[in-house]
PADO-484672 format. One record per residue (C-alpha): residue number from 1; residue in three letters; y negated, x negated, z. Coordinates in steps of 0.5 Angstrom, whole numbers. Example, Ala and Ser with C-alpha at 12.3 -4.5 7.8 and 13.67 -1.06 7.14 Angstrom:
2
- n, res, Y, X, Z
- 1, ALA, 9, -25, 16
- 2, SER, 2, -27, 14
% end
This chain:
168
- n, res, Y, X, Z
- 1, MET, -216, -200, 92
- 2, GLU, -216, -194, 88
- 3, PHE, -209, -192, 89
- 4, LYS, -210, -192, 96
- 5, ALA, -216, -187, 96
- 6, ILE, -212, -183, 91
- 7, PHE, -206, -183, 96
- 8, ILE, -210, -182, 102
- 9, THR, -213, -176, 99
- 10, VAL, -207, -173, 97
- 11, VAL, -204, -174, 104
- 12, ILE, -211, -171, 107
- 13, CYS, -210, -165, 102
- 14, LEU, -203, -163, 104
- 15, SER, -205, -164, 112
- 16, LEU, -211, -159, 111
- 17, SER, -207, -154, 108
- 18, ILE, -203, -153, 115
- 19, PRO, -208, -148, 118
- 20, LEU, -208, -143, 112
- 21, TRP, -201, -141, 114
- 22, SER, -203, -137, 119
- 23, GLN, -207, -133, 114
- 24, VAL, -200, -132, 110
- 25, ALA, -195, -127, 111
- 26, LYS, -189, -131, 108
- 27, PRO, -187, -137, 113
- 28, ARG, -188, -144, 111
- 29, VAL, -183, -147, 106
- 30, GLN, -182, -155, 106
- 31, GLY, -177, -160, 105
- 32, ILE, -174, -166, 103
- 33, MET, -171, -168, 96
- 34, LEU, -167, -173, 94
- 35, GLU, -168, -174, 86
- 36, ALA, -164, -178, 81
- 37, GLY, -169, -180, 75
- 38, GLY, -174, -174, 74
- 39, ALA, -181, -176, 76
- 40, ALA, -180, -183, 78
- 41, PRO, -176, -188, 74
- 42, PHE, -171, -189, 79
- 43, ASN, -168, -185, 85
- 44, SER, -173, -183, 90
- 45, ILE, -174, -179, 96
- 46, ASN, -179, -174, 97
- 47, TYR, -183, -169, 102
- 48, PHE, -185, -163, 99
- 49, ARG, -189, -157, 102
- 50, ARG, -191, -150, 99
- 51, LEU, -199, -150, 98
- 52, PHE, -199, -143, 96
- 53, SER, -195, -137, 94
- 54, MET, -197, -131, 89
- 55, GLU, -192, -125, 87
- 56, ARG, -187, -129, 83
- 57, ILE, -190, -136, 83
- 58, ASP, -190, -141, 89
- 59, VAL, -194, -148, 88
- 60, TYR, -192, -154, 92
- 61, GLY, -195, -161, 93
- 62, ARG, -190, -167, 93
- 63, VAL, -190, -174, 96
- 64, GLY, -185, -179, 95
- 65, LEU, -182, -186, 95
- 66, GLY, -177, -189, 91
- 67, ILE, -174, -196, 92
- 68, TRP, -169, -199, 87
- 69, SER, -167, -207, 88
- 70, ARG, -174, -210, 88
- 71, ASN, -178, -204, 85
- 72, LEU, -182, -199, 88
- 73, ALA, -185, -192, 86
- 74, LEU, -189, -187, 89
- 75, PRO, -188, -180, 86
- 76, LEU, -194, -176, 87
- 77, GLY, -195, -169, 84
- 78, PHE, -195, -161, 84
- 79, TYR, -190, -156, 82
- 80, LEU, -189, -149, 80
- 81, ALA, -183, -145, 82
- 82, MET, -182, -139, 78
- 83, GLY, -178, -134, 80
- 84, LYS, -175, -131, 87
- 85, ASN, -168, -130, 86
- 86, THR, -162, -136, 86
- 87, HIS, -164, -138, 79
- 88, GLN, -171, -141, 78
- 89, GLY, -175, -145, 73
- 90, ARG, -180, -151, 75
- 91, LEU, -185, -154, 72
- 92, THR, -187, -161, 75
- 93, LEU, -194, -165, 74
- 94, ALA, -193, -172, 77
- 95, ALA, -197, -178, 77
- 96, VAL, -192, -184, 79
- 97, PRO, -195, -191, 80
- 98, HIS, -189, -196, 80
- 99, SER, -188, -204, 81
- 100, ASP, -183, -208, 79
- 101, SER, -183, -213, 84
- 102, PHE, -186, -210, 90
- 103, ARG, -193, -213, 89
- 104, PHE, -196, -206, 89
- 105, TRP, -203, -208, 92
- 106, ASP, -204, -215, 89
- 107, ARG, -208, -213, 83
- 108, GLU, -209, -220, 80
- 109, ALA, -201, -221, 80
- 110, SER, -200, -214, 79
- 111, ASP, -195, -211, 75
- 112, ILE, -196, -204, 76
- 113, MET, -195, -198, 71
- 114, LEU, -197, -191, 72
- 115, ASP, -192, -186, 69
- 116, LEU, -195, -179, 68
- 117, ALA, -189, -174, 68
- 118, LEU, -189, -167, 66
- 119, GLY, -182, -164, 68
- 120, LEU, -178, -158, 66
- 121, GLU, -173, -156, 71
- 122, TYR, -167, -151, 72
- 123, VAL, -166, -149, 80
- 124, TYR, -161, -146, 83
- 125, GLN, -162, -144, 90
- 126, PHE, -155, -143, 94
- 127, PRO, -154, -137, 98
- 128, ASN, -155, -140, 105
- 129, GLN, -163, -141, 102
- 130, HIS, -163, -148, 105
- 131, PHE, -161, -152, 99
- 132, LEU, -163, -153, 92
- 133, LEU, -160, -156, 86
- 134, SER, -164, -158, 80
- 135, ALA, -163, -161, 73
- 136, GLY, -168, -162, 68
- 137, ALA, -172, -166, 63
- 138, PHE, -178, -170, 64
- 139, PRO, -182, -173, 58
- 140, TYR, -187, -178, 61
- 141, ILE, -193, -183, 58
- 142, ARG, -193, -190, 61
- 143, LEU, -200, -193, 62
- 144, ASP, -201, -200, 64
- 145, PRO, -208, -200, 68
- 146, ALA, -208, -207, 69
- 147, PRO, -211, -210, 63
- 148, GLY, -215, -204, 62
- 149, LEU, -213, -197, 60
- 150, THR, -212, -196, 53
- 151, VAL, -208, -191, 49
- 152, GLU, -205, -196, 44
- 153, LYS, -201, -200, 50
- 154, SER, -198, -193, 53
- 155, ASN, -191, -192, 52
- 156, PHE, -188, -185, 51
- 157, GLY, -181, -183, 54
- 158, LEU, -176, -178, 56
- 159, ARG, -172, -178, 63
- 160, PRO, -167, -173, 65
- 161, GLY, -167, -172, 73
- 162, ILE, -162, -168, 78
- 163, SER, -164, -167, 85
- 164, LEU, -162, -164, 91
- 165, ALA, -167, -161, 96
- 166, TRP, -166, -158, 104
- 167, ILE, -171, -153, 105
- 168, TRP, -173, -151, 112
% end
């Protein structure tokens, strides 16, 4: 139930940012990203949208879905894009609830895990400015919230990630 509330809150926050674009000189930037590895424990497709922009840093929100065999993941998070030319850096903060058998909403038989990921990526923006290619490393901590959230039951890991994004 808590995950539903968090997911709905993120979607509402992203949708409430729409009227603010009329106050910003820069056009709205949004896109679709195909990610292998990275924030999710396997492949995912993500929608992202610029929430606000400063001189050399843009802040984006992202929401995604990953399905692999019988596994399901929902990467949610933010990232900071640093730089304004074709070579950029990106810092990703993501919370990724995932399940190994599609029992995502059944708390009694649940195998839900929660990964908290911090991604450090290099991003190349193609000259046409509609495609991005990125590669990076994503250290994460995996928590098992079902029996009670404790640090003793957490696992640390590192995932490589590569993604291709189309922006408009």
